[in-house]
GUBAFI-549636 format. One record per residue (C-alpha): x, y, z. Coordinates in steps of 0.02 Angstrom, whole numbers, plus 50000, padded with zeros to 5 digits. Example, Ala and Ser with C-alpha at 12.3 -4.5 7.8 and 13.67 -1.06 7.14 Angstrom:
<recs>
506154977550390 506844994750357 
</recs>
This chain:
<recs>
441485108041719 441465126841748 439765134841738 439565146041587 439475164441633 438715169741468 437175180641487 436065186541348 436385205141320 434965217341342 433905223141196 434785239941202 436495232141178 435875221041037 435105235840947 436665246740964 437715232340897 436505231340751 436755249940720 438635247140706 438375232040594 437175241340479 438365256140470 439755244540414 438585236240288 438225253040204 440015252740140 439755236140051 437915235540000 437575245639842 436325259939857 434725258839756 432935264539747 431205259439685 429885270339607 428455272039730 426575273239702 425555278539855 427015274239967 427195256439897 428725251039797 428315246239617 429005229239567 430295229739429 430755248139451 432315245839557 433825255739499 435555259839567 435835277139645 437355286339710 438125278239864 438035287240032 438885276040162 438685280040346 440075289040438 440485290240623 439325305140645 437885295740564 438125281340686 438125292840837 436565301840778 435605286440720 434655283040881 434175301440903 433565302840725 432575287040757 431695295640902 431255310440790 430595298740657 429525288640779 429035302240901 427165299240875 427355280840922 428455284741072 427245297741141 425795285741117 426695272241217 427055284541358 425225289841363 424655271741376 425915269141516 425245284141611 423455278041589 423895260841656 424835268641801 423275277941857 422175262641834 423325251441936 423445264642073 421545264342090 421595245742133 420125242442016 420965228241921 421495219342081 419775221842156 418915214942001 419965199142001 419705196542187 417835198942170 417775185242038 418775173742151 417615177042296 416025173642196 416705157142131 417415150642295 416905132342310 416735131142123 418585133242087 418515123941921 417585139041849 418985150441905 420025143441763 418955148941614 418345165141695 420065171341746 420915165341587 419645174941484 419945190341592 421835189341569 421605184941385 420585200741355 421945210641440 423275202441331 422365205141166 421855223241200 423325231441289 424655217941291 424425213141474 426035203941511 427245211841635 425725217841732 425225199741769 426685197441890 425655204942032 424345191142018 425445175642039 425655177242228 423765179542242 423165165442132 424445151442151 424015147942335 422155148242293 422345134742161 423485124542275 422185125242414 420865119642288 421835103642251 422735109042093 424605111342070 425675126842042 425695123841854 423825126941848 423985143141945 425365149141830 424445143541674 422845152941715 423815169241711 425255165841591 424325155641460 422745165941479 423625182441446 424855174241326 423505167341212 422795184941203 424485192341160 424755179441021 423135185640942 423355204040986 421825212440912 422225230540958 423755228241071 424615245241055 426335238241097 426325225240958 424915227540832 424835246440849 426695249640826 426865236640688 425345243440595 426055261040603 427685255740523 426775244740397 425725259540342 424065251240381 422675254940504 422615246140671 420885240240618 421525231540461 421465212840488 420535214440653 419185201940602 420485188340575 421335192540740 419675191840835 419315174540763 421075169240812 420815175740988 419215165741010 420055149840946 421695151641041 420935156941207 419695142441196 421115130241161 422135136841308 420635135741427 420245117941371 422075112841393 422215119841571 420525113241627 420925095741561 422605095741648 421865102741809 420515089341813 421845075841789 422885082641934 421365083142048 420965064942008 422765059342024 423975071642108 425445060542058 425125065341875 425695083241912 427225089041815 427895096741976 427685081642090 426205077242198 425265092842147 424845098342324 426455106342384 426325121342500 427275136242435 428095149742539 426975162142449 425635171742536 424155179342449 424005197742481 422385206142529 421575214142377 420515229842390 418615228042391 417615230642231 416725246642277 415495256242168 416895268342128 418035254342066 416615246941963 416455263541873 418335263741845 418235246441765 416825252641653 417855267641597 419365256341573 418365244841458 417555259441365 419265266941329 419785251541231 418095250041146 418235268141088 420005264641029 419405249740928 418005259740850 419165274340814 420435264240714 419285252940612 419145259440432 417255257540416 417235268940264 418285256240168 417165241740221 415565248440143 414545245840301 413805263240307 414575266440478 415515282940499 417385280640523 418385291640641 420055288340557 421025289840720 422865286140737 424265289240861 423915307640903 422055304540932 422385288441028 423675297141137 422375310341180 421095296741218 422215288141346 422715304741423 420915310141448 420375292841510 421795292441636 421295309341705 419455304441714 419875288341807 420965298041929 419535310241956 418285296141986 419505288442112 419665305542196 421545305042187 421815323642178 422765333442047 424495330342120 424205311542138 423485309841962 424975319041888 426205308741991 425425292041947 425275296841763 427095302041753 427605286441851 426625275141734 427395283641584 429125281441662 428815262741677 428685261941487 430115273941451 431205258841414 429965253441279 430065270841202 431965269841205 431925253141114 430745260040982 431855275240953 433455265140942 432645252340828 431965265840714 433715273240707 434295257640615 432965260340482 433405278840468 435245274240446 434805261940307 433655274440221 434945288340225 436255276840151 435055270940015 435215252340054 433425249140114 432745247339937 434245236739888 433815224440026 431995225039969 432605221139793 433585206039855 432055200339950 430975202839795 432125191539695 432275178439833 430395177539867 429755179939691 429235161639674 428515158839846 426765165639814 425705174539945 425425159240057 427255154140053 427815171940088 426655174040238 427165157540318 428995161240285 428835178140372 428075169540523 429495156740529 430805170540513 430055179540662 430205164340777 432105165440800 432065184440790 430865184740938 432115174941043 433495187040998 432425202641026 431035198241151 430365216041147 428895215741026 428985234641010 430815234540962 430635219840844 429165227940755 430065244440736 431625235940672 430885223640548 429165228840489 429795243140378 430755229940279 429555215240278 427915224640250 428455231740080 429105214540032 427335208040055 426765219539917 427855210239792 426995193839838 425235200839848 425175200540038 424435215440130 425335224040272 424005218440397 424455200140368 426305203640392 425845212040557 424805197040610 426215184940566 427445195440667 426375196740824 425875178440820 427695172940813 428235185240948 426805180241063 427095161641038 428955162741076 428675173241232 427655158941310 429185147941320 430805157541291 431985158941441 432385176641384 430615182041436 430685189241612 428845185841642 429025167141607 430535164941719 429805175941856 428155166541857 429045149641867 430115155942011 428575161742107 427755144842081 429335134742117 429145126241948 430715121441852 430925127441673 431105109341616 429475104941704 428585119541622 429235114741450 428705096641472 426975102741523 426645116041392 427485109841233 425925100941168 424875116841181 426235126541092 426225113440953 424335115940937 424595134740932 425925133040797 424785122840684 423315134540716 424355149840673 424905142240507 423095137940465 422435155240510 423815164040413 423445153140261 421595157140277 422005175540294 422965175240130 421595166040037 420225177640102 421115194440084 
</recs>
Protein backbone atom coordinates (compact mmCIF):
# COMPACT_ATOMS: atom_id res chain seq x y z
CA UNK A 1 0.00 0.00 0.00
CA UNK A 2 1.40 3.39 -1.00
CA UNK A 3 2.14 5.71 1.87
CA UNK A 4 -0.18 8.70 1.99
CA UNK A 5 1.57 11.95 1.11
CA UNK A 6 -1.12 14.15 2.65
CA UNK A 7 0.25 16.79 5.01
CA UNK A 8 -1.79 19.11 7.14
CA UNK A 9 -1.57 22.61 5.62
CA UNK A 10 -0.14 25.42 7.67
CA UNK A 11 -2.32 27.74 9.71
CA UNK A 12 -1.73 30.48 7.13
CA UNK A 13 -3.11 28.36 4.31
CA UNK A 14 -6.11 27.30 6.36
CA UNK A 15 -6.91 30.90 7.27
CA UNK A 16 -6.62 32.15 3.68
CA UNK A 17 -8.89 29.32 2.54
CA UNK A 18 -11.35 30.44 5.22
CA UNK A 19 -11.19 33.99 3.84
CA UNK A 20 -12.20 32.70 0.41
CA UNK A 21 -14.94 30.55 1.92
CA UNK A 22 -16.33 33.43 3.98
CA UNK A 23 -16.23 35.74 0.96
CA UNK A 24 -18.28 33.22 -1.00
CA UNK A 25 -20.69 32.85 1.93
CA UNK A 26 -21.42 36.59 1.94
CA UNK A 27 -23.27 36.09 -1.35
CA UNK A 28 -25.65 33.54 0.19
CA UNK A 29 -26.03 34.51 3.87
CA UNK A 30 -28.50 37.39 4.32
CA UNK A 31 -27.16 40.56 5.95
CA UNK A 32 -28.61 41.59 9.29
CA UNK A 33 -27.93 43.51 12.47
CA UNK A 34 -28.78 43.65 16.17
CA UNK A 35 -29.36 46.69 18.31
CA UNK A 36 -26.45 47.01 20.73
CA UNK A 37 -26.29 48.22 24.32
CA UNK A 38 -22.79 48.89 25.69
CA UNK A 39 -21.32 46.83 22.87
CA UNK A 40 -23.52 43.78 23.60
CA UNK A 41 -26.20 42.60 21.13
CA UNK A 42 -29.73 42.82 22.54
CA UNK A 43 -31.68 39.58 22.19
CA UNK A 44 -34.75 39.81 19.98
CA UNK A 45 -33.64 42.95 18.11
CA UNK A 46 -32.23 41.26 15.01
CA UNK A 47 -33.39 42.76 11.72
CA UNK A 48 -32.46 42.40 8.04
CA UNK A 49 -30.29 45.10 6.45
CA UNK A 50 -29.11 45.81 2.91
CA UNK A 51 -26.77 43.15 1.54
CA UNK A 52 -23.12 44.01 0.89
CA UNK A 53 -21.42 40.85 -0.43
CA UNK A 54 -17.62 40.73 -0.64
CA UNK A 55 -15.91 41.32 -3.96
CA UNK A 56 -12.45 40.39 -5.19
CA UNK A 57 -10.97 43.59 -3.78
CA UNK A 58 -12.46 42.88 -0.36
CA UNK A 59 -10.85 39.44 -0.33
CA UNK A 60 -7.44 40.81 -1.25
CA UNK A 61 -7.64 43.53 1.42
CA UNK A 62 -9.14 41.36 4.17
CA UNK A 63 -5.88 40.30 5.83
CA UNK A 64 -4.47 43.85 5.76
CA UNK A 65 -7.63 45.33 7.24
CA UNK A 66 -7.40 42.62 9.89
CA UNK A 67 -3.95 43.89 10.83
CA UNK A 68 -5.27 47.44 11.15
CA UNK A 69 -8.14 46.25 13.30
CA UNK A 70 -5.91 44.18 15.62
CA UNK A 71 -2.78 46.32 15.60
CA UNK A 72 -2.79 46.73 19.41
CA UNK A 73 -2.79 42.95 19.89
CA UNK A 74 -0.10 42.39 17.25
CA UNK A 75 2.22 45.02 18.76
CA UNK A 76 1.70 43.54 22.22
CA UNK A 77 2.70 40.08 20.98
CA UNK A 78 5.85 41.49 19.37
CA UNK A 79 6.79 43.30 22.60
CA UNK A 80 6.40 40.07 24.60
CA UNK A 81 8.56 38.30 22.02
CA UNK A 82 11.28 40.92 22.34
CA UNK A 83 11.16 40.69 26.13
CA UNK A 84 11.52 36.90 26.03
CA UNK A 85 14.36 37.19 23.53
CA UNK A 86 16.38 39.36 25.92
CA UNK A 87 15.59 37.08 28.88
CA UNK A 88 16.66 33.94 27.03
CA UNK A 89 19.86 35.65 25.83
CA UNK A 90 20.79 36.36 29.47
CA UNK A 91 20.76 32.62 30.24
CA UNK A 92 18.86 33.26 33.47
CA UNK A 93 16.11 30.71 32.79
CA UNK A 94 18.59 27.97 31.90
CA UNK A 95 20.71 28.83 34.92
CA UNK A 96 17.71 28.72 37.24
CA UNK A 97 16.64 25.27 36.05
CA UNK A 98 20.19 23.94 36.29
CA UNK A 99 20.58 25.32 39.80
CA UNK A 100 17.45 23.47 40.90
CA UNK A 101 18.76 20.26 39.33
CA UNK A 102 22.09 20.65 41.09
CA UNK A 103 20.54 21.23 44.52
CA UNK A 104 18.31 18.17 44.21
CA UNK A 105 20.92 15.78 42.84
CA UNK A 106 20.57 12.49 44.72
CA UNK A 107 16.96 13.31 45.50
CA UNK A 108 15.76 13.07 41.91
CA UNK A 109 12.18 12.23 42.87
CA UNK A 110 11.79 15.84 44.03
CA UNK A 111 12.92 17.06 40.64
CA UNK A 112 9.53 16.02 39.31
CA UNK A 113 7.27 18.33 41.39
CA UNK A 114 9.76 21.22 41.56
CA UNK A 115 10.46 21.33 37.82
CA UNK A 116 6.86 20.67 36.83
CA UNK A 117 5.73 23.57 39.00
CA UNK A 118 8.40 25.76 37.40
CA UNK A 119 7.29 24.86 33.87
CA UNK A 120 3.64 25.10 34.91
CA UNK A 121 4.11 28.66 36.12
CA UNK A 122 5.75 29.47 32.81
CA UNK A 123 2.84 27.92 30.92
CA UNK A 124 0.11 29.69 32.86
CA UNK A 125 1.75 33.14 32.83
CA UNK A 126 3.34 33.55 29.42
CA UNK A 127 2.32 30.41 27.54
CA UNK A 128 5.69 28.67 27.85
CA UNK A 129 5.46 26.01 25.15
CA UNK A 130 7.80 26.30 22.17
CA UNK A 131 10.44 27.62 24.59
CA UNK A 132 10.48 24.25 26.39
CA UNK A 133 12.22 22.54 23.46
CA UNK A 134 15.63 23.67 24.75
CA UNK A 135 15.17 21.73 28.00
CA UNK A 136 14.50 18.22 26.66
CA UNK A 137 18.14 17.43 25.78
CA UNK A 138 19.14 18.64 29.25
CA UNK A 139 16.56 16.83 31.37
CA UNK A 140 15.87 13.53 29.59
CA UNK A 141 19.39 12.11 30.21
CA UNK A 142 19.22 13.23 33.85
CA UNK A 143 16.01 11.28 34.46
CA UNK A 144 17.35 8.26 32.57
CA UNK A 145 20.48 8.26 34.74
CA UNK A 146 18.26 8.46 37.83
CA UNK A 147 16.50 5.21 36.86
CA UNK A 148 13.41 6.63 35.18
CA UNK A 149 12.46 6.35 31.51
CA UNK A 150 12.26 8.92 28.73
CA UNK A 151 8.50 9.34 29.23
CA UNK A 152 9.16 10.79 32.68
CA UNK A 153 11.70 13.26 31.33
CA UNK A 154 9.30 14.36 28.61
CA UNK A 155 6.36 14.54 31.00
CA UNK A 156 8.10 16.80 33.50
CA UNK A 157 8.44 19.45 30.79
CA UNK A 158 5.52 18.80 28.46
CA UNK A 159 2.85 17.98 31.04
CA UNK A 160 4.21 20.52 33.52
CA UNK A 161 4.02 23.39 31.04
CA UNK A 162 0.94 21.93 29.35
CA UNK A 163 -1.12 21.84 32.54
CA UNK A 164 -0.25 25.50 33.01
CA UNK A 165 -1.30 26.37 29.46
CA UNK A 166 -4.64 24.55 29.91
CA UNK A 167 -5.34 26.86 32.87
CA UNK A 168 -3.74 29.98 31.40
CA UNK A 169 -4.26 32.63 34.06
CA UNK A 170 -2.69 35.59 32.26
CA UNK A 171 -1.13 33.90 29.20
CA UNK A 172 -0.96 36.80 26.71
CA UNK A 173 -1.04 34.49 23.67
CA UNK A 174 -4.29 32.78 24.65
CA UNK A 175 -6.13 34.50 27.51
CA UNK A 176 -4.92 38.00 26.64
CA UNK A 177 -5.84 37.87 22.96
CA UNK A 178 -9.14 36.09 23.59
CA UNK A 179 -10.10 38.52 26.36
CA UNK A 180 -9.38 41.46 24.08
CA UNK A 181 -11.70 40.16 21.38
CA UNK A 182 -14.33 39.15 23.96
CA UNK A 183 -14.36 42.69 25.32
CA UNK A 184 -13.44 41.67 28.87
CA UNK A 185 -10.45 42.35 31.09
CA UNK A 186 -7.61 39.86 31.31
CA UNK A 187 -8.34 39.80 35.05
CA UNK A 188 -11.96 38.71 34.60
CA UNK A 189 -12.27 35.06 35.61
CA UNK A 190 -8.72 34.92 36.98
CA UNK A 191 -9.82 33.44 40.32
CA UNK A 192 -11.40 30.45 38.57
CA UNK A 193 -8.32 30.00 36.40
CA UNK A 194 -5.98 30.12 39.41
CA UNK A 195 -8.02 27.41 41.14
CA UNK A 196 -7.90 25.37 37.93
CA UNK A 197 -4.14 25.78 37.73
CA UNK A 198 -3.65 24.51 41.28
CA UNK A 199 -5.87 21.48 40.62
CA UNK A 200 -4.50 20.59 37.18
CA UNK A 201 -0.84 21.06 38.02
CA UNK A 202 -1.29 18.94 41.17
CA UNK A 203 -2.98 16.20 39.15
CA UNK A 204 -0.20 16.21 36.54
CA UNK A 205 2.53 16.05 39.22
CA UNK A 206 0.78 13.18 41.00
CA UNK A 207 0.36 11.30 37.70
CA UNK A 208 4.04 11.63 36.70
CA UNK A 209 5.38 10.84 40.19
CA UNK A 210 3.19 7.72 40.46
CA UNK A 211 4.31 6.51 37.04
CA UNK A 212 7.96 7.33 37.77
CA UNK A 213 7.87 5.38 41.05
CA UNK A 214 6.37 2.39 39.24
CA UNK A 215 9.10 2.45 36.59
CA UNK A 216 11.81 2.62 39.25
CA UNK A 217 10.36 -0.41 41.03
CA UNK A 218 9.81 -2.36 37.83
CA UNK A 219 11.58 -1.02 34.69
CA UNK A 220 9.64 -3.50 32.56
CA UNK A 221 6.46 -1.50 33.29
CA UNK A 222 7.78 1.41 31.20
CA UNK A 223 5.68 2.32 28.16
CA UNK A 224 8.91 2.63 26.15
CA UNK A 225 10.48 -0.70 27.09
CA UNK A 226 12.84 -1.45 29.93
CA UNK A 227 12.87 2.18 31.05
CA UNK A 228 16.67 2.47 31.20
CA UNK A 229 17.65 2.95 27.56
CA UNK A 230 20.58 5.21 26.80
CA UNK A 231 19.71 7.93 24.34
CA UNK A 232 22.05 9.56 21.85
CA UNK A 233 21.24 12.85 23.55
CA UNK A 234 23.81 14.80 25.45
CA UNK A 235 22.96 17.34 28.08
CA UNK A 236 24.47 20.72 27.36
CA UNK A 237 26.29 22.76 29.93
CA UNK A 238 24.01 25.41 31.41
CA UNK A 239 25.33 28.78 32.59
CA UNK A 240 25.89 29.29 36.34
CA UNK A 241 23.27 31.04 38.46
CA UNK A 242 25.18 34.22 39.24
CA UNK A 243 23.91 37.13 41.34
CA UNK A 244 23.25 38.98 38.10
CA UNK A 245 21.03 36.17 36.77
CA UNK A 246 19.20 35.95 40.10
CA UNK A 247 18.27 39.63 39.74
CA UNK A 248 17.12 38.96 36.18
CA UNK A 249 14.83 36.16 37.42
CA UNK A 250 13.43 38.55 40.05
CA UNK A 251 12.71 41.20 37.40
CA UNK A 252 11.22 38.52 35.15
CA UNK A 253 8.82 37.41 37.91
CA UNK A 254 7.97 40.99 38.90
CA UNK A 255 7.06 41.82 35.30
CA UNK A 256 4.31 39.22 35.30
CA UNK A 257 3.17 40.14 38.81
CA UNK A 258 2.83 43.77 37.72
CA UNK A 259 0.95 42.63 34.61
CA UNK A 260 -1.46 40.62 36.75
CA UNK A 261 -2.05 43.55 39.09
CA UNK A 262 -2.47 45.95 36.17
CA UNK A 263 -5.26 44.00 34.48
CA UNK A 264 -7.35 42.93 37.48
CA UNK A 265 -10.46 45.16 37.78
CA UNK A 266 -10.23 45.72 41.55
CA UNK A 267 -12.63 48.66 41.32
CA UNK A 268 -15.40 46.31 40.16
CA UNK A 269 -14.66 43.82 42.95
CA UNK A 270 -15.33 46.19 45.83
CA UNK A 271 -12.07 45.34 47.60
CA UNK A 272 -10.93 48.92 48.11
CA UNK A 273 -7.75 48.27 46.10
CA UNK A 274 -6.92 50.85 43.42
CA UNK A 275 -7.17 49.45 39.89
CA UNK A 276 -4.74 50.45 37.15
CA UNK A 277 -7.05 49.51 34.28
CA UNK A 278 -4.18 48.51 32.01
CA UNK A 279 -4.63 46.91 28.63
CA UNK A 280 -2.57 46.22 25.53
CA UNK A 281 -0.81 49.62 25.15
CA UNK A 282 0.23 49.71 28.83
CA UNK A 283 1.23 46.04 28.83
CA UNK A 284 3.29 46.53 25.67
CA UNK A 285 5.14 49.36 27.40
CA UNK A 286 5.68 47.19 30.49
CA UNK A 287 7.37 44.40 28.51
CA UNK A 288 9.43 46.90 26.52
CA UNK A 289 10.76 48.58 29.66
CA UNK A 290 11.34 45.26 31.45
CA UNK A 291 13.28 43.88 28.49
CA UNK A 292 15.54 46.93 28.42
CA UNK A 293 16.09 46.78 32.20
CA UNK A 294 17.00 43.08 32.02
CA UNK A 295 19.42 43.79 29.19
CA UNK A 296 20.98 46.58 31.24
CA UNK A 297 21.32 44.32 34.30
CA UNK A 298 22.98 41.69 32.09
CA UNK A 299 25.33 44.39 30.73
CA UNK A 300 24.50 43.49 27.16
CA UNK A 301 25.10 46.91 25.71
CA UNK A 302 22.71 49.02 23.65
CA UNK A 303 23.39 47.27 20.34
CA UNK A 304 22.98 43.78 21.81
CA UNK A 305 19.77 44.70 23.66
CA UNK A 306 18.28 46.14 20.48
CA UNK A 307 19.37 43.14 18.43
CA UNK A 308 18.02 40.57 20.88
CA UNK A 309 14.77 42.49 21.30
CA UNK A 310 14.22 42.71 17.57
CA UNK A 311 15.21 39.05 17.18
CA UNK A 312 12.78 37.97 19.90
CA UNK A 313 10.02 40.00 18.28
CA UNK A 314 10.85 38.42 14.91
CA UNK A 315 10.40 34.96 16.45
CA UNK A 316 6.76 35.86 17.14
CA UNK A 317 6.13 37.65 13.85
CA UNK A 318 4.38 34.52 12.61
CA UNK A 319 1.95 34.76 15.54
CA UNK A 320 1.24 38.40 14.62
CA UNK A 321 0.61 37.34 11.01
CA UNK A 322 -1.87 34.69 12.14
CA UNK A 323 -3.71 37.22 14.32
CA UNK A 324 -3.94 39.71 11.48
CA UNK A 325 -5.14 37.16 8.93
CA UNK A 326 -7.65 35.71 11.40
CA UNK A 327 -8.99 39.14 12.24
CA UNK A 328 -9.37 39.79 8.51
CA UNK A 329 -12.02 37.08 8.39
CA UNK A 330 -14.02 38.87 11.09
CA UNK A 331 -13.61 42.22 9.31
CA UNK A 332 -14.84 40.66 6.07
CA UNK A 333 -17.91 39.27 7.84
CA UNK A 334 -18.63 42.58 9.58
CA UNK A 335 -18.34 44.60 6.38
CA UNK A 336 -20.72 42.22 4.61
CA UNK A 337 -23.19 42.37 7.50
CA UNK A 338 -23.34 38.60 8.07
CA UNK A 339 -21.76 38.48 11.55
CA UNK A 340 -25.00 39.37 13.31
CA UNK A 341 -26.92 36.96 11.08
CA UNK A 342 -24.68 34.13 12.26
CA UNK A 343 -25.16 35.35 15.83
CA UNK A 344 -28.91 35.26 15.24
CA UNK A 345 -28.73 31.68 14.00
CA UNK A 346 -26.67 30.79 17.03
CA UNK A 347 -29.16 32.54 19.32
CA UNK A 348 -31.98 30.44 17.90
CA UNK A 349 -29.98 27.19 17.99
CA UNK A 350 -28.74 27.67 21.57
CA UNK A 351 -31.80 29.33 23.04
CA UNK A 352 -32.79 26.22 25.02
CA UNK A 353 -29.36 25.13 26.20
CA UNK A 354 -29.10 27.36 29.27
CA UNK A 355 -25.84 28.80 30.59
CA UNK A 356 -24.28 25.47 31.66
CA UNK A 357 -25.19 23.72 28.43
CA UNK A 358 -23.90 26.62 26.35
CA UNK A 359 -20.55 26.76 28.16
CA UNK A 360 -19.93 23.02 27.87
CA UNK A 361 -21.00 23.07 24.22
CA UNK A 362 -18.51 25.87 23.49
CA UNK A 363 -15.74 23.79 25.08
CA UNK A 364 -16.67 20.73 23.00
CA UNK A 365 -16.80 22.81 19.81
CA UNK A 366 -13.28 24.05 20.47
CA UNK A 367 -11.82 20.54 20.72
CA UNK A 368 -11.95 19.77 16.96
CA UNK A 369 -11.25 23.42 16.08
CA UNK A 370 -8.01 23.24 18.08
CA UNK A 371 -6.86 20.29 15.96
CA UNK A 372 -7.63 22.19 12.76
CA UNK A 373 -6.02 25.44 13.97
CA UNK A 374 -3.37 24.58 16.60
CA UNK A 375 -2.41 28.26 16.97
CA UNK A 376 -4.27 29.47 20.07
CA UNK A 377 -3.75 33.08 18.96
CA UNK A 378 -5.28 32.48 15.54
CA UNK A 379 -8.15 30.42 16.89
CA UNK A 380 -9.00 33.06 19.49
CA UNK A 381 -8.91 35.87 16.95
CA UNK A 382 -11.05 33.91 14.52
CA UNK A 383 -13.74 32.57 16.83
CA UNK A 384 -14.06 34.62 20.00
CA UNK A 385 -15.75 37.61 18.27
CA UNK A 386 -18.57 35.21 17.33
CA UNK A 387 -18.86 32.99 20.40
CA UNK A 388 -18.44 35.64 23.11
CA UNK A 389 -21.54 37.62 22.07
CA UNK A 390 -23.46 34.34 21.80
CA UNK A 391 -22.73 33.79 25.48
CA UNK A 392 -24.68 36.94 26.28
CA UNK A 393 -27.86 35.34 24.93
CA UNK A 394 -27.43 32.41 27.32
CA UNK A 395 -26.35 34.47 30.32
CA UNK A 396 -22.69 33.44 30.06
CA UNK A 397 -19.99 36.09 30.52
CA UNK A 398 -17.18 36.56 28.05
CA UNK A 399 -14.60 35.45 30.63
CA UNK A 400 -16.14 31.96 30.78
CA UNK A 401 -16.12 31.68 26.99
CA UNK A 402 -12.42 32.60 27.09
CA UNK A 403 -11.75 29.96 29.77
CA UNK A 404 -13.61 27.30 27.77
CA UNK A 405 -11.59 28.19 24.66
CA UNK A 406 -8.17 28.10 26.31
CA UNK A 407 -8.92 24.89 28.22
CA UNK A 408 -9.90 23.09 25.02
CA UNK A 409 -6.92 24.46 23.07
CA UNK A 410 -4.47 23.56 25.84
CA UNK A 411 -5.90 20.07 26.28
CA UNK A 412 -5.74 19.23 22.58
CA UNK A 413 -2.17 20.52 22.26
CA UNK A 414 -0.99 17.90 24.79
CA UNK A 415 -1.79 15.09 22.39
CA UNK A 416 -2.46 16.31 18.85
CA UNK A 417 0.11 15.27 16.21
CA UNK A 418 -0.32 18.72 14.63
CA UNK A 419 1.50 20.24 17.64
CA UNK A 420 5.19 20.65 16.77
CA UNK A 421 6.21 20.67 20.43
CA UNK A 422 4.65 17.27 21.12
CA UNK A 423 6.19 15.59 18.10
CA UNK A 424 9.56 17.28 18.64
CA UNK A 425 9.70 16.23 22.29
CA UNK A 426 8.83 12.63 21.44
CA UNK A 427 11.52 12.58 18.75
CA UNK A 428 14.15 13.85 21.20
CA UNK A 429 13.15 11.17 23.72
CA UNK A 430 12.86 8.38 21.12
CA UNK A 431 9.29 7.76 22.28
CA UNK A 432 6.71 6.66 19.71
CA UNK A 433 3.48 8.61 19.37
CA UNK A 434 1.49 5.43 20.09
CA UNK A 435 3.53 4.87 23.26
CA UNK A 436 2.91 8.46 24.38
CA UNK A 437 -0.83 8.15 23.74
CA UNK A 438 -1.04 4.88 25.65
CA UNK A 439 0.78 6.52 28.54
CA UNK A 440 -1.02 9.86 28.76
CA UNK A 441 -4.64 9.15 27.82
CA UNK A 442 -5.76 8.51 31.40
CA UNK A 443 -4.45 11.89 32.57
CA UNK A 444 -6.18 13.58 29.63
CA UNK A 445 -9.42 11.85 30.62
CA UNK A 446 -8.99 13.24 34.17
CA UNK A 447 -8.33 16.68 32.71
CA UNK A 448 -11.44 16.47 30.52
CA UNK A 449 -13.70 15.66 33.48
CA UNK A 450 -12.07 18.35 35.62
CA UNK A 451 -12.54 20.98 32.92
CA UNK A 452 -16.24 20.16 32.61
CA UNK A 453 -16.65 20.39 36.38
CA UNK A 454 -14.77 23.70 36.66
CA UNK A 455 -16.70 25.24 33.77
CA UNK A 456 -19.98 24.16 35.36
CA UNK A 457 -18.90 25.65 38.68
CA UNK A 458 -17.87 28.84 36.92
CA UNK A 459 -21.33 29.21 35.42
CA UNK A 460 -23.10 28.57 38.72
CA UNK A 461 -20.87 31.03 40.62
CA UNK A 462 -20.75 33.88 38.08
